[in-house]
N, C-alpha and C positions, 0 to 999 in steps of 0.2 A: 951826174944823171940828178932827176928828178923828175920823180913819176905819183902825179897828183893825182885826183880829182878831176875839178869842172876847169870854169874860166875863172873862176877867183885864185884857187891854189894855181891855176900858172901866172896870173901873175904876178899874184906874192914872189913866185920865187923867181923870176925874173927882176922883180921890184930887191931881191935879195943876191943878187947876182950871176945866175944861172941865165945861160945864152940860149937866147930861145928853139938852140937845133939839138938840147940838152933835157928839154921838158919835151916830158910823153904825159898824157892825160887817160881817165877812163879806166883806173884804178879800182874803184868800186865799183861791182857791178849787181844789178838784181840777180836774181835765182832764177834758174833758166823756167822753175815750176808756172814760175808769174805772167814770163810772156808765153808758155805754153796754154792758159788758161784765159790771154784778151779774150774780150769779150764785142765782137767784131759789130756792127749795127746797132749802137747799145744807143738806145732813146729815152727822153724823159717826158711824159706825156699826165703825169699828175701834178695837182697845186702843191702839194706835200714833197720840197726835198729832204731828203736822209744825206746827213752830212757823216762824216769817218773822221776818224783820229785813233791814230795807233802807237801809242808810244807809253814812257813812264806819264806818271802824274806829278809832276813836277813843276816848277814854279817855273824853270829857265822855255818850259815848253807853250807858256803864255796859256792852256787850254780855259783856266779858269776866266779869265776876259774874254775867250773868244767864246765860251757860253753865254757869261751875261748879256754878248750883244748882238747874239741868237734870240737871247730873253726874250731882251727889249723889244726887237722886230717881232717876233712871235707876241707881243701884248700891243702896242701900234696898230697894230694890221689884222691882229684878232688868226692868227697862220697856225701850223701847229706843223712848223718845220721842226726836226731832231737831229740829236749828234751821238751818233753811234761812236762811244768809247771805251778802247781794247786798252787795255792795263793797268796797269796798278804804282799805286802811290801813298803821299802821304796827304797830298789832297783831295780825296779819294770823297773825305764826307762833307769837304767845297760844294765839290761839285754834283754829291746827292741831293744839293737843295734847290737845284733849279730841273723846273716840269723838264726844260729842251730834251735834256739829259738821261743818253742812257749808258748805264755803266754795265759794260760785260766781264770785266775779269782779266787775267790773260788766256788767251787761246793758242791754238797749234797755228801751224803755218798752212795748212790745209783749212781750218777754220775759216781764217784771216781771208781768204781768199774769197770761201762762201760769203762771210758775209759784205763781201767788198762786192761785189757781184751782186747783193741786192741793193745795194747804196749806190748815190748820186753824184755824190762830190766829196771830195780828199780832202784834207785839211790841214796844213801843219805853220798851225801860230807861233812858233818859239822869234825867245829876243837874242838867244846865240842857239844856230846850229852848224857848224862846219861845212855838214854836204847835210844827211838825211839821206841816207839809201832806201827810203821806207817809200819818199815821194817817185823813186823809181822805180819802183816795183807796183806803187798806185798807174802809172801812168804807165807803164808795160800791162797792166791792166784793162785799160782804156777809162780810168777815171775821167773828167777835167776835177783838176788844180786851185787850190784857194791856199798862197805858199804867202808865209810870213817873207818881205827884202831880207830880212838877214838869215835865211837860209843859201846854204852857196850854193844847194840845186837847183836855184830857184831863177840863178842864172842860166843852166841849162834846163833845165826842164818846165820852166812856164814862162808865156810867152801870152799878157794880154792880149784879150782879143781874140784867141787863139784857139789856146786850149783852157782858159782860166783868167786869175787875175792875181796880182801882186800885191803885198799891203804895206803898210807900216806898221810892225806890232805894237808899237808905243801910243797907235793915233789909236784912240777908238774909230774915231770919226770915217778912219779910212780902210777900218774892219768891218768896219759897216755899208760903209758905198759897195766893195768887192761883196759881200757875202748877197746884197738886193740886185747886182748888177747878175750874179749869175744865177738867183731864185727865179729873173725876170724874161732870161732867154726861150726863146722857145725849142719846140722840138727838132727844129730841122738846126740850127747852129748850135745844140745841147749836140747831137749825133757830130756833128761837123767835132768840136774840141773835143770828144772824145775818141774821134779818130786821126786827131793833131796829137791828141797825149799820147798813144798807142806809136804815130811817127816821130814824136822824139826821143821817146824812150829806146827805139831801135836806133840811135844814134851811139849808144854804150853799148854795147854788144860783148859776149863771150871772143867771139871771133876775132877782133880786136886788140882784145885784151890777150890773148895767147900773142898773136902775131907782136906784140911789143914787148912781152916778155923775152921770147924767141931773139929779137932784135936785143937785145940788151943780150942776154948772154952768151950772143955770138958775135961784138963789138969786138 
């Protein structure tokens, strides 16, 4: 039997020889506290967007390039969008040079949720990310998402023009296009993106996890 996470891992299981009937999904699930703190009817009505990133400050997360693109958009359009960064790592000093970046360091789970509630969009721009459970956490809270196509969770939890946008992490123009699309949506569409994020998040849940475990135990 194979118990994986999302669509890409299921496809890989088939590739290496598992039969479809022996493949189970939904192994990683966001903690219940994120579902419990869902923000219904979340809207955005300001010209300034607050992006949120949660993760290590390392090369494979691609956060420097994402920040650089956001900075260039601010400079071009004289806007003041910002990205709140939760986490630590060796890229701290590079990131602090960007005017659009606000480095918050490490935070507790409850602190992350409170910061997310004040944010508008979550982004995970990784060049390599087998899953990325943080995307599940943020969609459970109801945040629209900008996500790299190299994140496994993007295949299950992010759909273009539904709850966010997927971009090529190696292509600055692709990142730029995704950012511009999200900052140009109106408040009604933003509210729909928020609701749709939560709807997608609930397809991967604790009830299904328990059912899968019980089924595997009782085979």
